[in-house]
Every structure is written in structure tokens, then in C-alpha cells.
N, C-alpha and C positions, 0 to 999 in steps of 0.2 A: 503495500500501500504506499501510496504518498503522506509525507509528512512535511505540514510546514513549519520551517524553522524562522524563529525572529532572530536577528541579529541588534544586538543593541549598539553594538559600532558601527553600523552600515548606515547613516543616517544623513542626509543631504548635509551639504555646507551649507549655512546660513547667513547673511549679508548684514554685517553690524550697522548701526543706523547711519552711523557717516558715508559708510559706502551706499546704502542706498537713497540717501540724498545725492550725492556722487552722482549716482547711476541718472537718477531723474533731471539732474542740471543738465549733464551731458547731451540725456536724449533731447530736451527743450532747446538747446542751443543747435543743435544740429538739425533740428524741424524749423527752426526760426531760421538757421544761414539758409537751407534749402528752398521755404516759402519766399523769404526775401529775394533769394535770386532768382525765382520765375516773376517774382514782381516786378523788378528792376528790370530784368534782361529786355522785355518789349520795348519798356519805353527807353530806354537807352538805343537798341536797334531803330526805332520810330525818331529818337532825335538824327542819329546818325545819318537816316536816309533823308531827311531834312535836312539839314547840314549839305549832303550831296547833290540833293537839290537846288538848294540853293546856289552854290559854287555853279553847278553844271547850266542854271539857268542866266547868271551873270555871263558868263563865257559865251553863252550863246548869243546874247544881244551884242556882245563888243565886235564879234565876226562878221555882223552885216554893215554894209556901206551906206553912208548915208546921203549919198552923192545924187543930185537931184537935175537930171539934166533937161527935162522940159520947163521948169521955171514954177510948174504947180505944187503947190501940197501934196507928198503923200497920199492916201485914205490908206488909213488902218485903224485895227479895234479902239489902238490907244488913244487916238484923237477923236473918239464918238462923242458927241455931244459936248465938247469945248468950243464949237463954234467956228470951226476951220473949214 
């Protein structure tokens, strides 16, 4: 027959109070680090994309020539409603 034996020396190791508190604090810090990273990363990506857009836009405006050979003002969307 099978008999169950109880070993008094084979009990799980328990954490001290300081160890448990330290473990909780480390877990919370890890959670906050990941949570903040996922909140900040999209904002940084949007900001970087906006800066690239602004630089690209300003360089695109400098490449156009502003010489007018006909003597009349150019028609564009920027002068719309300005009385030109």
C-alpha cells in the first residue's frame, strides 16, 4: 500500500517582509517603465514626424522660382482672398 509521509523539513521558503516589499516595488517600477514608454513613444514619433514635415515643407518652398515673366501676379491658393 501507499503511505503518505509528511516531511517537516521540506517546507517552501518564505520571503521576509522587506523582501516582499522590495519585490512589489520592483514590479511596480517595471510596470510604470513599460506603461510610460508606451505612452511617450507615440508622442515622440508624432513630434518627429511633424518636425520632418516642417523641414520638408520649408525646403519645398525654396525650390520654386519666383520669377514672373508676364508681369501679372501669379494665381495661387496662398493669395486667395487677398485682393490680388
